[in-house]
Structures are given as structure tokens and as C-alpha cells.
C-alpha positions in Angstrom: -8.3 -20.4 -13.8 -8.8 -22.8 -10.9 -5.7 -22.7 -8.8 -5.1 -21.6 -5.2 -6.0 -17.9 -5.7 -8.3 -17.7 -2.7 -5.7 -19.2 -0.4 -3.2 -16.8 -1.9 -5.7 -13.7 -1.3 -6.1 -14.9 2.4 -2.5 -14.7 3.1 -1.6 -11.8 0.6 1.0 -14.1 -0.8 2.8 -13.6 -4.2 3.1 -9.9 -4.2 6.7 -9.8 -5.4 5.5 -11.5 -8.6 3.0 -8.7 -9.3 4.3 -5.6 -7.4 5.9 -4.0 -10.6 2.3 -3.1 -11.7 2.2 -0.5 -9.1 4.3 -0.1 -5.8 7.8 -1.0 -7.0 7.4 1.8 -9.5 7.9 4.3 -6.6 10.9 2.9 -4.8 13.6 5.3 -6.3 11.2 8.3 -5.9 10.5 7.5 -2.2 14.3 6.9 -1.3 15.1 10.3 -3.1 13.0 12.1 -0.3 14.9 10.5 2.6 17.6 12.4 4.6 21.2 11.9 3.4 22.8 8.7 4.7 20.2 7.9 7.4 21.6 5.4 10.0 18.2 4.3 11.4 15.4 3.1 9.0 11.9 2.2 9.7 9.3 0.8 7.1 5.7 0.7 8.1 3.7 -1.7 6.0 7.1 -3.1 4.7 5.3 -5.9 2.9 7.9 -8.4 1.4 10.8 -6.1 2.3 11.5 -4.7 -1.2 11.8 -1.2 -0.1 13.9 -1.9 2.9 16.1 -4.0 0.6 16.5 -1.0 -1.9 17.3 1.4 1.2 19.9 -0.9 2.7 21.5 -1.3 -0.7 21.7 2.5 -1.0 22.8 3.0 2.6 24.9 -0.1 3.5 26.2 1.6 6.7 23.0 1.8 8.3 23.1 0.8 11.9 19.5 -0.4 12.2 16.6 -1.2 9.9 13.1 -2.3 11.1 10.2 -3.4 9.1 6.7 -3.8 10.4 3.7 -5.3 8.5 0.3 -6.6 9.4 0.7 -9.8 7.4 2.5 -12.6 8.9 3.0 -14.2 5.6 4.6 -11.2 4.1 7.0 -10.7 7.1 8.1 -14.2 6.6 8.8 -13.5 2.8 10.6 -10.3 3.9 12.8 -12.3 6.2 13.8 -14.6 3.4 14.6 -11.6 1.2 16.5 -9.6 3.8 18.3 -12.5 5.4 19.0 -10.8 8.8 19.9 -7.4 7.4 16.7 -6.0 9.2 14.5 -6.6 12.1 11.1 -7.7 10.9 7.8 -7.5 13.1 4.3 -8.5 12.5 2.0 -5.9 14.0 -1.1 -3.8 13.5 0.0 -0.4 12.4 -2.8 1.1 14.4 -1.8 -0.4 17.7 1.9 -0.7 17.7 4.0 -0.8 21.0 6.6 1.9 21.7 10.0 1.0 20.2 13.3 1.6 22.0 14.8 3.8 19.2 14.2 7.0 17.2 14.5 6.8 13.5 16.3 9.0 11.0 13.7 8.1 8.4 10.3 6.3 8.5 8.7 5.1 5.4 5.1 4.3 4.6 4.2 3.5 0.9 0.9 2.6 -0.6 -0.4 1.9 3.0 -2.3 4.9 4.4 -5.7 4.1 2.8 -5.7 0.9 4.7 -5.5 2.9 8.0 -8.7 5.0 7.3 -10.4 6.5 9.3 -7.8 6.3 12.0 -4.7 7.8 10.3 -4.2 10.3 12.9 -3.2 7.5 15.4 -0.5 6.1 13.1 0.8 9.6 12.5 1.1 10.3 16.2 3.1 7.1 16.7 5.5 8.0 13.8 6.1 11.4 15.2 7.0 10.1 18.4 9.5 7.7 16.9 11.4 10.1 14.6 14.9 11.1 15.8 15.8 14.8 15.8 16.0 16.0 12.1 14.3 12.7 11.0 11.8 12.6 8.2 8.5 10.9 7.5 8.5 9.7 3.9 5.2 8.3 2.6 3.1 7.9 -0.6 -0.6 8.2 -1.0 -3.0 7.3 -3.7 -5.8 9.5 -5.0 -8.0 7.9 -7.6 -10.5 9.7 -9.6 -13.9 9.0 -8.1 -17.4 9.1 -9.4 -20.6 10.5 -7.8 -20.8 7.5 -5.6 -17.2 8.0 -4.4 -16.1 5.0 -6.3 -12.6 5.1 -8.0 -9.5 3.0 -8.6 -9.8 -0.7 -7.8 -13.5 0.0 -7.0 -14.4 0.1 -10.6 -12.7 -3.2 -11.4 -14.6 -4.9 -8.4 -17.9 -3.4 -9.5 -17.5 -4.8 -12.9 -16.5 -8.2 -11.5 -19.5 -8.3 -9.2 -21.9 -7.3 -11.7 -20.7 -9.8 -14.2 -21.5 -12.5 -11.6 -24.9 -11.1 -11.2 -24.2 -9.6 -7.7 -25.0 -5.8 -6.7 -22.3 -3.5 -7.8 -22.7 -0.9 -5.0 -20.0 -2.3 -2.8 -22.3 -2.3 0.3 -20.4 -3.9 3.1 -17.0 -2.4 2.5 -15.5 1.2 2.5 -14.7 2.0 -1.1 -11.0 2.8 -2.0 -12.3 6.1 -3.3 -13.2 6.9 0.2 -10.4 5.2 2.0 -7.9 7.2 -0.2 -8.5 10.6 1.1 -8.0 13.7 -1.2 -4.5 15.3 -0.9 -5.8 18.2 0.9 -7.4 16.1 3.5 -4.0 14.1 3.9 -2.2 17.3 4.2 -4.5 18.4 7.1 -4.0 15.3 8.9 -0.2 15.4 8.6 0.0 19.0 9.7 -1.4 17.9 13.2 2.0 16.3 14.0 4.4 17.3 11.2 5.7 20.0 9.1 5.5 19.2 5.4 8.6 20.0 3.6 8.0 18.5 0.2 4.9 17.1 -1.6 5.2 16.0 -5.3 2.6 13.9 -7.4 2.5 12.1 -10.6 -0.2 10.1 -12.6 0.3 6.3 -12.7 -1.5 4.0 -15.1 -2.3 0.6 -13.7 -1.7 -2.1 -16.4 -1.3 -5.8 -16.5 -0.1 -8.1 -19.3 -3.2 -10.2 -19.2 -6.2 -11.2 -17.1 -4.4 -13.7 -15.1 -1.5 -11.4 -14.1 -4.1 -8.9 -12.9 -6.1 -11.3 -11.1 -3.0 -12.3 -9.1 -2.2 -8.5 -8.6 -5.7 -7.9 -7.1 -5.5 -11.0 -4.9 -2.0 -10.1 -3.6 -2.7 -6.5 -3.1 -6.4 -6.3 -1.9 -6.8 -9.8 -0.4 -10.3 -10.8 0.3 -11.5 -7.2 0.9 -13.8 -7.2 -2.2 -14.4 -10.9 -2.6 -16.0 -11.3 0.8 -19.0 -9.6 -0.7 -19.7 -12.8 -2.2 -20.5 -16.1 -0.5 -17.4 -18.1 0.3 -18.0 -20.8 -2.4 -18.1 -18.1 -5.1 -15.0 -16.1 -4.1 -12.7 -17.9 -6.5 -15.2 -16.9 -9.2 -14.7 -13.3 -8.1 -11.0 -13.3 -8.8 -11.5 -14.8 -12.1 -14.1 -12.2 -13.0 -11.5 -9.3 -11.8 -9.1 -10.6 -14.3 -11.6 -10.6 -17.1 -12.8 -7.1 -16.1 -9.3 -5.7 -16.1 -8.6 -7.2 -19.4 -11.7 -5.7 -20.9 -11.0 -2.2 -19.6 -7.4 -2.4 -20.9 -8.7 -3.4 -24.5 -11.0 -0.4 -24.3 -8.8 2.2 -22.6 -5.2 1.0 -22.9 -5.0 0.6 -19.2 -7.2 -0.7 -16.3 -7.4 2.8 -14.6 -5.2 5.6 -13.7 -4.5 7.2 -10.3 -2.6 10.0 -8.8 0.2 9.0 -6.4 1.7 11.7 -4.2 4.8 11.5 -2.2 5.3 13.4 0.9 8.4 14.5 3.2 7.5 15.7 6.6 9.4 16.4 9.8 8.1 16.4 13.3 6.6 19.6 14.5 8.5 21.0 17.6 7.2 20.1 20.9 
């Protein structure tokens, strides 16, 4: 495996090819929690525009759709996918400017852990941009963690690092098991700005067809977040090691790991 995997990780490109491993599984679930026939749609962390595309297919009479993502590459991919059906912006979800509209539904899927520890800042912005009767629909991840607070993708990264002779304690990054707060903590943060109307959870196995597919999934999803724990000239090795670690876990357990995914529907608290 000696292709351009590090370049792809740096740009977070290629996510459409591997999103079925996780995030694409939630689209129907998420759209089912939206208000009936929303006219204005907002997707925060829109990625390559897959959820917005599904939303616009479901509600073709929507008057406005806006997607915002921190990756310029993903925004460009979303532009190709949506072909003018939505306004797409490249921006940091923790420092967004005010928009000139209020939205019937705001989505945020598989994103919240990347906003740790400043989730409250994003929630305040979202609450201020919901229309009367509008809903905030999001999904959150809750991996099972060990005594060191490691869970989900952390365990694969640790296996990969150790296989390369590097420390496996993840010193230098905030583990995903910490970033992905427990559901009760997310609930408390949401309740500062919203009334939670619905909350549902399900377990989700993370699987891949082979080592290469998982390597590509890791690069497109986590970028260089974990690989930067190694010197630059060894980072390509890291992605290959991630693929091997995932394949080994799959051979032993039938899956790489399992997480709990929770979907939430919330409305803005009265002023």
C-alpha cells in the first residue's frame, strides 16, 4: 500500500467511497426526526453533501438549503454532488458568522465529538438560527471506553502505533473516547439552549471489507489526527498499520469495534 493515502488524509478526500461503513447508515434515521416538509435546511458539518442531497430529494420544494463544513475539499465535493441545489460554505463550526435566515431544521451528524470541549458555543449559534417551531437534529457517538478513557477508533490507533514500535498511550491528542461525551453529558449541554423532544440510540458495528478499505475509511474520516503522533516520514506507515489492525480485529471479533449512536431532536428553549 504505497499510494497517496497521506495526501488524502490531509484533505479528508475520498469519504464518499467509504462512508457506508458508518455515517451513511444514519441518513434515513436522521431525516425521520425532522419537522414535516421543512422549507429551510441547514447542515453543519455537511461533508460531501450526502445528507443534504437526501434531504432535498425528500423535500424537493425546500426554498433554501445551506451546508457548512470545515474542509474546503469536502465543500468542493459537495458542490459537484449538489450542482447548485444548495449554498455551500467553508467555515469553522466554532466561529461561524451570523446568517441572514432562520432554519426549519438544522442537522449535525457525526460531528459533535470534533467540537469538544466547546460544544456549547456551537449549540448557542444553532439555537439562534432556528426558526419558530424549528428543530435541531443531531447524532452523537458513544464508544465503550476502557480505564484510560480509550474507545472506538482509539483502540485501532493504539494497535497501529504499537505495531510500529511507538507508544500507544495517545499522548498528544484527546482520545475519541473523551471527545465523544457520554449521552448524559450531551443531554446536559443541549438543555442549556434546547428542549429535547426525542432521543433514540442503537448500536452500530464498524466493519470493512478488508484492510485497504478500512485504511481509506480512517484517512477520510480522521485525517491526520492520529497519524501526526508519528514523524512525518512514518505517517504513511501508520495508515497501512491501521488497515492491518482493523483486519486483525475483524478476524478475531467479526467487527473492528462497536459503538452506540444516539439521534436527538431538540427545539429552542423559549427566550
